N, C-alpha and C positions, 0 to 999 in steps of 0.2 A: 463640887468644885468645878469651875469652868475648865474645859480642856484647853491645851495650848493652842489648838486651831481656832477655838471660839474666841480666845483672848486676842489672838492676832487679827482675826476678822473684826472684832470690836474696835481695836486700835486703828485699823485701816479705814473703817467706816467713819470714825471720829475725825481722822486726818483728812479724809475726802471732804467731809462737811466743812471743816475749818478752812480748807483751801478754797472751795468754791464761794463760801461766804466772804472770805477776805478778798477774793478777786472782785466780787461785786462791790465791796466797800471801796477798794482802791480805784475802780472805774468811776464810781460816783465822786470820789475825792479829786481825781485828776481832770475831770471834765472842765473844771473852771480854769485850769492853769493857763491855756493859751488865750483865754478871754480877759485876763486881768488888765492888760494895758488898754483894751478897748472899753471895758467896763469903767475904768477910772477916767478915760477920756470923755466918756458920756457924762460922768458926774462933774468933770471939769467944765463942760459946756453949760451945765445947769446951775452949778454952785461955785464955780471957780472965781467968779468976779463979785460974789456976795460975801462981804466981810462978816456977816452974821452966821455963816454956815460952818459946820464942823469941818467940811472938806477944805474950805479956805484956810482955816486955822492950821490944819495939818500940812497943807501945801506951803504955807509960810514958814513953818518949822523946817520942812524939807529944804526949802530954798536957803534958809540960814545955814543948815548943815552943809549944803552944797557949796556955799560961799566959804565956809571954814576949811573944807578939804580941797577947794580949788577945782571942783568938778565942772564938766562941760555944761553949757546952758540948756541942753536939750534932754536932760535926764530927770526932770522933776517927776514925771509919772512913773518912770522906772524905779526911782528911789522910793517913791510912795508905795508902789506895789511890793518892793522888797521889804519895806518896813511892816506892811500888813502881813506878809508871809512870815517874817520874823516874830511878829506878835503871836501868830498861831502856834509856832514852835515853842515860844516862851510859855504860853499858857499850858502846853503839854508838859513842860518842865515842872510847872506848879502842880498839875493835877495827877500826873502819872504815879507818884508814890502813894497818894491817897487811894487812887483806883486800885492799885495792887494790894494794899493792905485790906481794903474792903472786900476784895475778891477772896482773900485768905479766910476772912471771917464769914461772909455770906454766900460764897460760891462764885465761880467764874461765870457760869451761865446767867445767874441773876444780875450781876453787875454788867455783863455784856449786853443783855437785853435792855437794861436801863440806859446804858450809853447810846443804844440805837435810837431811843426816843429823842435824846439830845441831838443826834445826827439828823434825824428826820426834821426836828424843829429848825435846825440850822438851814437845811435845804428849803424849808417852807418860808423862812424869813428871806432867803435870797430870791425866791420866786416872786415875792412881793416887794422887793427892795427898790422901790422907785426913787428913794432918797438915800444918800450916802450913810447917814446914821444907822438905818436899818440894815444896810449891807455890812457895815462894820460890826453890828450886833450879831449878825449871822456868823461871821468869822470868829467872834469871841465865844459864842455858844458852841460852835464846832470845835474850837481849840480846847475848851474846858471839858467837853463830854466825849471826845473821840477816844474810844477804848478798844476798838476791834483789834488793832495790831498788837497791842500789849497783851490783851486777853488771849489772842491766838497763840502768841509765844508761850504764855503761861500754861495754856491747855495742852499744847504739844509737849511741853516739859512734864506735865502731869502724867501723860499716858505713854511716854517713851522712857527708855533706859539711857544710861550714859553712852552705851554702845551705838544706839541708833538715833540719839537726840539730834545730831547734826543733819542726818538724813531727813528727819521730820521738819526741822527748822528751815531747811533749804526750800521747802514748799512756800514759806513766807517770801523768800527772795524771788522765787519764780513768779508768785502772784504779783509782787511789786513790779518786776520787769515787764510782765504782760500788761498789767494795768497802766503803767506809764507809757507803754508803746501804743495801746489802743485808745485809752481814755482821752488824751488831748485831741486826737483827730475827730473823735466823736463830738467833743465839745465844739470844735470849729465847725463841724457839719451842722449841728443842731442850732448854732447861733444864727444861721441864715433863715430860720423859721420864726416868724413873728406871730405870737399868740393872738395879738389884737386883730391881725388880719385873718388868721385862721378861724378864730371864734369871735366875730364882731359883736355877738350878743353878750359877751363877757367884758365889754369895754369899760364897764363901771368898776371892775376890779383893778387894783393897782399893779397890773402887769407892766413890764418894761421890755426893752429890746432883747434882753438876754434871759427872759423868763423860761423859754422852752428848754434850754439846757438844764436849768434848775428843776423843771418838772421831771425831766428824764432821770436826773440824779436822785430826786425824791422817790420816784418809782423804784429805782434800783435798791434804795435803802429799805423801802417797804418789803420788797421781795426778799431781800437778805434777812430782814427781821423775822418774817413768817417762816422762812426756810430754817433758820436756826431754832426757832421756837418749836417747830415740829420734829426736827431731826437731831438736834444737838443735846446730848446728855450732860449732866454735871460731871466734872472731872476732878474737882479739888481733892476728893478722897479716893480716886481711882486705884492708886497703888495700895492704900490702906485696906480697902475692901478686898482687893485681890490677895493680899497677904493674910487677911483674916480668913478668907475662904480656904487658902492653902493650910493655914494653921488648924482650922477645924477638921480638915481632912486628915492631917497628920495625927491629930489627937485620937482619931479612930483606929490608927494603926499601932498604937502602943498602949501599955496598961496605965492605970490611973497614977500609980506611984512614979513611974518613969516620966509620964506626961508632966506632972507637977514639977519634978526636978528639972527636966529639960526646959520647960517654959520659963521657970524662974531664972535659969542660967542665961537663956537667950535674952530675956528682958534686961538683965543686968548688963550683958554685953552691948545691947543696943543703946542703953543709957550712957554707957561709957564711951561708945563710939560717937554718939551725938555730942557729948561734951568736947571730945577731941576735935571734931569737925567744926564746932561752933567757935572754938578758940581762934581758928584761922580764917573761917569763911567771911567774917565781917571785913577783915583786912584785905582779903583777895577781891571781894566785891568792890571795895573802895578803889583798889588798883585798877580793876577792869573798867569801872565807871570813869575814872580819871583818863584812861587811855581812850575810851569811847568818846569822851568829850573832845579831846585834842584831835583825834582822827576826824570826827565829823566837823569840827571847827574849820579845819583846812579843806577837807574834801567838799563839803557843801558850799564853801566859798568859791572854790575853783569851778565847781559845777554851775554855780549861779552866773559866773562871769564868762563861761565858755561861749555862750551865744553872742556876747558882745565882741569877743575876740574874733569869732568867725565872720561876724559882720564887718568889723573894722579891717580885717586882713584880707578877706576874700569876697566881701559884699554878698554874703549868703542871703538868699531869699527865705521866706517862710518855709517853702517846700524843701530847700536845702537844709535848713535847720532841723526840720522834721526828719529828714533822711538820716542825718548824723545822730540825733537822739534816738531814733528807732533802731539804728545800727547798734548803739550802745546797749539799749534795752534788750534786744533779741540775743546779742552775744552774751550778756549777763545771765539771761535765762538759761542759755545753753551751758554756761559754766556751772550754774547751780545744779542743773539736772544731770549733766554729763560728767561732771568732775566731783563737785562737793558731795553730792548724794552717794557717789560710788566709793569714795576713798576716805571720807571723814571718819575718824576714830577706828578705822580699820588699818589702812596702810599709811595714812597721814593724820597726825593728831591735829585737833582744832587749833592749838597754839601755833603750829607750823603753818596751817592754812591762813590764819590771820596775819602772821608775819609776811608770808608770801604776798598777800593782797596789798598790804601797806607798802612793801618794797616795790611792788608793781606800780602803785600809784606814784611813788617818787620818780620812777623811771618814765612813766607816761607824762607826768607834768613837766619833766625835763625836756622830753621830745617836743611837747607843745610850746615850751618857752623858745626852743630853737626855731619852731615854725613862726612864732611871733616875731622873732629876730630876722626872719626871712633867710635864714641859713638853710631851711628845709622847705619843700613845697607842700601843696595841699594833700598829696597822697600820704605824707607822713602825719598829717592831722589825724587820719583814720588809724594809723599805727599807734599814735599816742592814745587815741580813744579806745583802742583794743585793750591796752594796758589798764585803762580806767574801768572798762567793762569787767575785766578779771577782778579788779579791786571790788567793784560793786557786787560781784557774785560770791565773794569769799569772806570779806572782813566782818561785816555786821553779824551775819549768821553764825560765824565761828566764835566771835566774842560773846554773843548771846548764849551759845551753847556752854562756853566756859563759865559764864555767870550762873547759868542754871545748874551746873555741877555743884556750885556752892550752896544751893538751896535745897532744903528738904521739907521742912514744915512751913516754910514762908516763901514759897516760890513767888507769889504775887508781890510781896513787899520788896524782896531783893531785885527781882526783874523790873519792878516799877522804878526803883532807885537807879538801876543801870540805864533804863530807857530815858529817865528824866535827864541824866547828864548828857546823853546823846542829843536830846531835844534842845538842851541849853546850847550845845555846840552848833546845832542847826540854826538857832535863833540869832546868834551873834557872829557866826562865821561869814555869812554873806555880806554883812555890813562892813566887816574888817576887810575882806578881800576886794569888794567893790570899791572901797575907799582907796586901797593901794592901786587898783587898776586905773581908776580915773585920775589919780594924782601922778603916778609914776609910769603907767602903761602896762601892757600885757607881758612884756619881757620880764620886768621886775616882779610882777604879780606871780607869774607861774614859776619863775626861778626860786622865789621865796617859798612858794608852796612845795616845790620839789625838795628843797633843802630841809624844810621842816618835816615832811613826810619821812625822809631818811632818818631824821632825829627821832621821830615817833617809832620807827622800826627798831632803833637801838634801845629805846625805852622798853619796848615790848620784850626784847630779848633778855634784858636784865631784870625786869620787874615781874613778868608773868611766870608763874611756876613752870618748871620743865615738865615734859610728858611723864618722866619717872615719878615726880611728885604727885601728879594726878593719879597714876596707877597705884601708888601707895595709899592714896586717899580712898580709892575704890576698895582696896583690901580691908581698910578699916571699916568701911560700910558693910562688907560681907561678914567680917568678924562679929 
């Protein structure tokens, strides 16, 4: 039997591997974010006036939608970029449940490594996307095959207990915060390097102006894939193998008659507890998925329009925008590492953390609405952003932990369903919020967001089981 120290060391080693691999993945994913407008502007120059191109077709549809909502005339590329971003999230909504179920059947490591091939293909297509259809195809492939975040959450849930689950899942939030802080500046930096000028002998290859950031992202994906292949073990049966090892050791400490009787009793109790948990787990996962959708529907929408508000209200430059987003990212990482990992499931239950985070979002959006109304100055923009950073550092990791508590033999399936609803919120939230912003302005947009976040807070208080119910569930597991 593995000693407790060996088990802890194995878990810590797996968590470190997951964290560094996920950080590489998010860096590769975020490199393209600041380049979207310029990439689409480039396609507009080459395809924007040709009625036979896919780009022209999409742009006409965007113009029609813009006409319907009465948006400003200078938002064509912004809306198109938002639509492509929403498409990526919607494809994640479609694929996540299937990825989760397959990982329950064939193993997390296997499905994760397969998804990495899809990620690599996506970056390779972007590298050679001299035309818009190839670029769109790269985003479709990426949306359908991206599985690192989902598998990271499932693997952390595999190797942690209810008591330290949130501490492990906080690593996902820290990786996101660091990746979104460092990745976009890297993308902007590498966009200044032209591969055709750097390697003129490769001019026959279909490189374009933004191929070098794609090459860098592709290299990160390759490094991540080989790193996981060499260091990441399979985790889907981690707890079962540990329990089997403990059971074999216990069998050696008692006589055969006692062993048979005790094992039969234990198996009967385990089956009984599984039935009791299954009766409620499906309902609770549905509730958590529903809340996840509504939270990300409003949060992602407000997040998407924040840069427009800061430009309209304070004429923020790209550097100022980067400073604000970097401030939110760094503060979110500090919340994850300094607060969530220390108190979750110890002194503060995950349900309370999630409620704190959504309530904080309602307050932060209310402050930003007052900034948009010009009742408050620029310094209060960072006060509101601080509340949003607290939200970013607490809500998703806490809700994910709660969803994982409901899963035993089907972590991948349940977490895939939970993540899918979140991705659906991410896909439609920015469209809704940007439409409100462009028709009615920032004051109405952020006021509505604030009110609805407070409404989501009330929903969470009444719908999510209380900490006492979770403790009773843990007792059933032990029994």
